[in-house]
C-alpha positions in Angstrom: 0.3 -0.3 0.2 2.8 2.8 0.7 4.7 1.2 -2.0 1.6 1.7 -4.4 1.4 5.2 -2.7 5.5 6.0 -3.9 4.6 5.1 -6.8 1.6 7.1 -8.2 3.5 9.6 -6.5 6.6 9.0 -8.4 3.9 9.0 -11.6 2.5 11.9 -11.0 5.9 14.1 -10.7 7.2 12.5 -14.2 3.9 13.9 -15.4 3.9 16.9 -14.4 7.4 17.2 -15.6 7.1 16.3 -18.9 3.6 18.7 -19.0 6.2 21.2 -18.8 7.5 20.9 -22.3 5.6 22.0 -24.8 4.9 18.9 -27.5 7.1 19.0 -30.0 5.2 19.4 -33.3 8.7 18.7 -36.1 11.8 18.5 -36.5 13.3 21.5 -36.5 15.0 22.9 -39.9 18.5 23.0 -38.9 18.7 19.2 -37.6 17.0 18.0 -41.1 20.5 20.7 -43.3 23.2 19.5 -41.5 24.1 17.4 -43.7 25.2 20.4 -46.1 27.4 22.1 -43.0 29.7 18.4 -42.6 29.7 18.5 -45.8 31.5 22.0 -46.0 33.3 21.2 -43.1 34.8 18.3 -44.7 36.0 20.4 -47.3 37.4 22.8 -46.2 39.4 20.7 -44.6 40.0 18.5 -47.1 43.7 20.5 -48.6 45.2 20.2 -45.1 46.7 17.5 -46.1 49.6 19.3 -47.3 50.3 20.5 -43.9 49.2 17.6 -42.2 50.8 14.7 -42.3 47.6 12.3 -41.7 49.1 8.8 -42.1 51.0 9.7 -38.6 48.5 11.4 -36.9 45.6 8.4 -37.3 49.2 6.0 -36.3 50.2 7.8 -32.8 45.9 8.2 -32.8 45.4 4.3 -33.2 48.5 3.8 -30.8 47.1 5.9 -27.9 44.0 4.2 -27.8 45.2 0.1 -28.2 47.3 1.8 -25.5 44.7 3.3 -23.4 42.8 0.2 -24.1 44.9 -2.3 -23.5 45.8 -0.4 -20.1 41.6 -0.4 -18.7 41.9 -3.7 -19.6 44.5 -5.0 -17.4 43.0 -2.3 -14.8 39.2 -4.7 -15.5 40.4 -8.4 -15.3 43.0 -7.3 -12.4 39.8 -6.0 -10.4 37.2 -8.8 -11.7 39.9 -11.5 -10.4 39.9 -8.8 -7.1 36.1 -10.4 -6.8 37.4 -13.8 -6.7 37.1 -14.3 -2.7 40.0 -17.0 -2.2 42.7 -14.5 -4.7 42.6 -11.2 -2.4 42.3 -7.9 -3.2 40.3 -4.8 -2.5 
């Protein structure tokens, strides 16, 4: 009975919160025309290959992501081993 009251209270609060926002009638124009803006940015950056060594940038970024993923993997494995009661851990 108390649980029902708390659930109805939460449901009323959520209904009130949703009622504060106006109803969505249509998708805004700036969302539907975003492809043109993205294409413009890509075209503007197309000539940067002369000054930025993209293969080197991609290689360094890929190495950093792989190193980050590897270190997080070690951390997750240590955490999982720490969950085993006989293996210790904190």
